[in-house]
C-alpha positions in Angstrom: 231.1 13.3 288.1 233.2 16.3 288.8 231.2 19.3 287.4 234.2 21.5 287.5 236.1 19.3 285.0 236.3 21.0 281.6 234.4 19.3 278.8 236.6 17.4 276.5 236.2 18.4 272.9 234.4 15.8 270.7 236.0 14.3 267.7 233.4 16.1 265.5 234.3 19.5 266.9 238.0 18.9 266.2 237.4 17.6 262.7 235.1 20.6 261.7 237.6 23.0 263.3 240.3 21.4 261.3 238.2 21.8 258.1 237.6 25.5 258.8 241.3 26.1 259.6 242.4 24.3 256.4 240.0 26.3 254.2 241.0 29.6 255.7 244.7 28.9 255.4 244.4 27.7 251.8 242.6 30.9 250.8 245.1 33.1 252.7 248.2 31.4 251.3 246.7 31.5 247.8 246.3 35.3 248.0 249.7 35.8 249.6 251.5 33.9 246.9 249.5 35.4 244.0 250.1 39.0 245.2 253.8 38.7 246.0 255.1 36.2 243.4 255.1 36.2 239.6 252.7 33.9 237.7 253.9 30.4 237.1 254.0 31.0 233.3 256.9 33.4 233.9 259.1 30.9 235.7 262.1 29.6 233.7 262.5 25.8 234.3 260.9 25.6 237.8 262.1 22.7 239.9 259.8 20.2 241.7 259.6 22.2 244.9 258.7 25.4 243.1 256.0 23.5 241.1 254.6 22.1 244.4 254.7 25.5 246.0 252.6 27.0 243.2 250.2 24.1 243.0 249.4 24.1 246.7 249.0 27.9 246.8 246.6 28.1 243.9 243.4 26.6 245.4 241.9 29.6 247.1 238.6 30.1 245.4 237.5 26.4 245.4 238.3 26.3 249.1 235.5 28.8 249.8 233.1 26.1 248.9 234.2 24.2 252.0 233.1 27.3 254.0 229.7 27.2 252.4 229.1 23.6 253.1 230.3 23.9 256.7 228.2 27.0 257.2 225.1 25.3 255.9 225.6 22.4 258.3 226.4 24.5 261.4 223.8 27.2 260.9 220.9 24.9 259.9 221.8 22.4 262.7 221.7 25.2 265.3 218.4 26.5 264.0 216.8 23.1 264.0 218.0 22.4 267.6 216.6 25.7 268.7 213.3 25.0 267.0 213.0 21.5 268.5 213.6 23.0 272.0 210.9 25.7 271.3 213.5 28.5 271.6 213.7 29.5 267.9 212.6 33.0 266.9 213.3 35.2 263.9 214.8 37.9 266.2 217.1 35.5 268.0 218.2 33.9 264.7 218.9 37.2 263.0 220.7 38.5 266.1 223.0 35.5 266.1 223.7 35.5 262.4 224.1 39.2 261.8 226.3 39.8 264.9 228.4 36.9 263.7 229.1 38.6 260.4 229.0 42.3 261.2 231.2 42.3 264.3 234.1 41.7 262.0 232.7 43.2 258.8 232.4 46.7 260.1 236.0 47.1 261.4 237.2 45.1 258.4 235.7 47.7 256.0 237.0 50.6 258.1 240.5 49.1 258.1 240.3 48.4 254.3 239.5 52.0 253.8 242.6 53.0 255.9 245.0 50.6 254.1 243.6 51.5 250.6 243.8 55.2 251.3 247.5 54.8 252.2 248.2 52.6 249.2 246.4 54.7 246.7 248.2 57.8 248.1 251.8 56.4 248.2 251.7 53.5 245.7 248.8 54.1 243.3 250.8 52.7 240.3 251.4 49.0 240.3 249.0 46.7 242.1 246.3 49.2 242.8 245.8 50.5 239.2 246.2 47.1 237.6 249.6 47.7 236.0 250.5 44.5 237.9 247.7 42.1 237.1 246.9 39.3 239.6 244.2 36.7 239.9 243.6 37.7 243.5 242.8 41.3 242.9 240.7 43.0 240.2 242.4 46.1 238.7 241.4 49.7 239.3 240.9 49.6 243.1 240.3 53.4 243.1 237.1 53.0 241.1 235.7 50.7 243.9 237.0 52.9 246.7 233.9 55.0 247.1 231.5 55.7 249.9 228.4 54.3 248.2 230.2 51.0 247.6 231.3 51.0 251.2 227.7 51.3 252.4 226.4 48.7 250.0 229.1 46.3 251.3 228.1 47.1 254.8 224.6 46.0 253.8 225.8 42.8 252.1 224.9 44.0 248.6 228.3 43.3 247.0 227.7 41.1 244.0 224.0 42.2 244.1 224.0 45.9 243.5 227.7 46.8 243.8 231.2 45.3 243.5 233.3 44.5 246.5 234.8 47.6 248.3 238.3 48.6 247.6 240.9 45.9 247.6 239.0 43.5 249.8 237.9 41.2 247.0 237.4 38.4 249.6 234.2 40.1 250.6 232.4 38.5 247.6 231.5 35.4 249.5 230.2 37.3 252.6 227.2 38.4 250.6 226.5 34.8 249.6 226.7 33.8 253.3 224.4 36.6 254.5 221.7 35.9 251.9 221.8 32.1 252.6 221.2 33.0 256.3 218.2 35.1 255.2 216.8 32.4 252.9 216.8 29.8 255.7 214.0 31.7 257.5 211.3 31.1 254.9 212.7 27.6 254.3 212.1 26.8 257.9 208.5 28.1 257.7 207.9 26.1 254.5 209.0 22.8 256.0 207.8 23.2 259.6 204.5 25.1 259.5 201.1 23.5 258.7 199.4 26.7 257.7 199.0 26.7 253.9 198.8 30.5 253.6 202.0 30.9 255.7 203.8 28.4 253.6 202.7 30.2 250.4 203.9 33.6 251.7 207.2 32.1 252.8 207.6 30.5 249.4 206.9 33.8 247.6 209.4 35.7 249.8 212.0 33.0 249.1 211.5 33.2 245.4 211.6 37.0 245.5 214.9 36.9 247.4 216.4 34.5 244.9 215.4 36.7 242.0 216.8 39.8 243.8 220.2 38.4 244.6 220.8 37.2 241.0 221.8 34.0 239.3 225.2 33.4 240.9 224.2 33.7 244.5 221.0 31.8 243.8 222.9 29.0 242.1 225.5 28.6 244.8 222.8 28.3 247.4 222.6 24.7 246.3 226.1 24.2 247.7 225.1 25.8 251.0 222.1 23.6 251.1 224.3 20.5 250.9 225.6 21.3 254.3 222.0 22.1 255.5 221.0 18.7 254.2 223.6 16.9 256.2 222.3 18.7 259.3 218.7 17.6 258.5 219.7 14.0 257.8 221.8 13.9 261.0 218.5 14.1 263.0 217.3 10.8 261.7 220.5 8.7 261.6 222.2 7.6 264.8 226.0 7.4 265.3 228.0 4.5 263.8 230.6 2.3 265.3 233.8 4.1 266.1 236.0 1.9 263.9 233.7 2.6 260.9 233.5 6.3 261.6 237.3 6.6 261.8 237.6 4.8 258.5 234.8 6.9 257.0 236.5 10.2 258.1 239.8 9.2 256.6 238.3 8.0 253.3 236.1 11.1 252.9 239.0 13.4 253.8 241.2 11.7 251.1 238.4 12.0 248.6 237.9 15.7 249.4 241.6 16.4 249.0 241.7 14.4 245.7 238.8 16.4 244.3 240.4 19.7 245.4 243.6 18.6 243.7 241.7 17.6 240.6 240.1 21.0 240.4 243.6 22.6 240.7 245.0 20.4 238.0 242.0 21.2 235.8 241.0 17.6 235.6 237.6 18.7 236.8 236.0 21.7 235.0 236.1 25.1 236.7 232.9 26.8 237.6 229.8 25.5 239.3 230.2 21.8 238.1 233.6 21.5 239.7 232.6 23.5 242.8 229.6 21.3 243.2 231.7 18.1 243.0 234.1 19.4 245.6 231.1 20.4 247.8 229.6 16.9 247.6 232.9 15.4 248.8 233.0 18.0 251.6 229.4 17.2 252.6 230.4 13.6 252.8 233.4 14.5 255.1 231.1 16.6 257.3 228.6 13.8 257.5 231.2 11.3 258.5 232.7 13.7 261.0 229.3 14.3 262.6 228.9 10.6 263.0 232.2 10.3 264.9 231.0 10.7 268.5 234.3 9.8 270.2 235.9 12.0 272.8 239.2 13.6 271.7 242.0 14.1 274.2 243.0 17.8 274.5 246.3 17.6 272.6 248.3 20.5 271.2 246.9 19.9 267.7 243.3 19.9 269.0 243.9 23.1 271.0 245.6 24.8 268.0 242.7 23.9 265.7 240.2 25.3 268.1 242.1 28.5 268.7 242.7 29.2 265.0 239.1 28.3 264.1 238.1 31.0 266.6 239.7 33.8 264.5 239.7 32.2 261.0 236.8 34.4 260.0 238.7 37.5 261.0 241.7 36.3 258.9 239.5 35.8 255.9 238.0 39.3 256.0 241.1 41.2 257.1 244.0 39.8 255.1 243.5 41.1 251.6 243.8 44.9 252.1 247.0 44.7 254.2 248.5 42.1 251.8 247.8 44.4 248.9 249.4 47.3 250.7 252.5 45.3 251.5 252.7 44.0 248.0 252.5 47.5 246.6 255.5 48.6 248.7 257.6 45.4 248.2 257.0 44.9 244.5 256.3 48.5 243.6 255.7 49.0 239.9 258.6 46.8 238.9 256.7 43.6 239.1 256.3 40.6 241.3 259.1 38.5 242.7 260.7 35.3 241.5 260.4 32.7 244.4 264.0 32.6 245.4 265.3 32.2 248.9 265.7 35.9 249.7 262.2 36.8 248.5 260.6 33.8 250.1 262.1 34.8 253.5 260.7 38.4 253.1 257.4 37.0 252.0 257.2 34.7 255.0 257.8 37.7 257.3 255.0 39.6 255.6 252.8 36.5 256.0 253.5 36.4 259.8 252.8 40.1 260.1 249.3 39.7 258.5 248.5 36.7 260.6 249.5 38.6 263.8 247.4 41.6 262.6 244.3 39.5 262.0 244.7 37.8 265.3 245.0 41.0 267.3 242.0 42.5 265.5 240.0 39.4 266.2 240.6 39.8 270.0 238.5 43.0 270.0 236.0 42.0 267.3 235.3 38.3 266.6 236.0 37.2 270.2 233.5 39.9 271.4 230.6 38.6 269.4 228.8 36.8 272.2 229.0 39.9 274.4 227.6 42.1 271.6 224.9 39.6 270.9 223.8 39.6 274.5 223.9 43.4 274.7 221.7 43.8 271.6 219.2 41.2 273.0 219.1 43.0 276.3 218.4 46.4 274.6 215.5 44.9 272.6 214.0 43.2 275.6 214.0 46.5 277.4 212.7 48.7 274.6 210.6 46.2 272.5 210.1 42.9 274.4 207.4 41.6 272.1 209.8 41.9 269.1 212.2 39.4 270.7 209.5 36.7 270.7 208.8 36.9 267.0 
């Protein structure tokens, strides 16, 4: 075998990249439409295209559940593989997880402060003060534009001890992610250690953590654990025939899309019950994707999915403050736009600007995560080598 030949991406990698890309785009397009265009109830006799446009760009929050399931699967699977190989440590795990989040979070908060400072100075009336109300942004951004809230968001305490910082309301889910990463540590000790006292201590720490973060974060940990459960189950079940896996992927993808549409159409109830139903369908899709062990040819679509998945996290954290600033200048205090041809064209230009901005920032943040992770580990090995082994 030629060792210099690049490894072809597996079908599983492509499918999970596609899931991540789809979720990120749905969230982004939802916020973009809600911030720039008027609510559907204000439209006079909308045609079929307009109805479809509003329907498809109104599924932002439920799509975050897809991130939770995917995160639970990938993070738990990685931890289990490291543990099985005897390489798992609390330090290594925390280094991986915190650098993954913070490499983008720190500059995202700083850039949010910059865009909000400009918006509050030049266009305080309108989007920022809540005169123009939208589902994507809570009113009175200035009240959340404080240094203590900035620090608490930096420590992943939004939704626990503070609101999200400034106009970056998308940060709410990041605290959920962080605490689920933390909760996995005592969970692993509970299920893998034979020492009863250690299990008891881990259980008490987990319970204390769940109480600390509050009802919502604790409740939605069930959704993250669905993905974790797929990772655990995947250790005991071997791959299935390629023709069955292909059919299973298609059927589970259709089911997941149908549940998402049902949530949008309010056929399913909003809130946790609807989110849990969507997450179950997503877990099934992840399960079927993980069983598909075929090799995928490196086509343009596969490459695009991999590339976009590589900076989708940056897009998620970075898009809101700049979108809010753009909306404040374009709409002003006069109100949001009707979705006619002229305004759609301007909105698409704004969309492309935000996409380019998120990609450029990701080059110096998200794409540098492995280098930062290695540097931190090297510093700890030099200063406190015993800590790295914990």
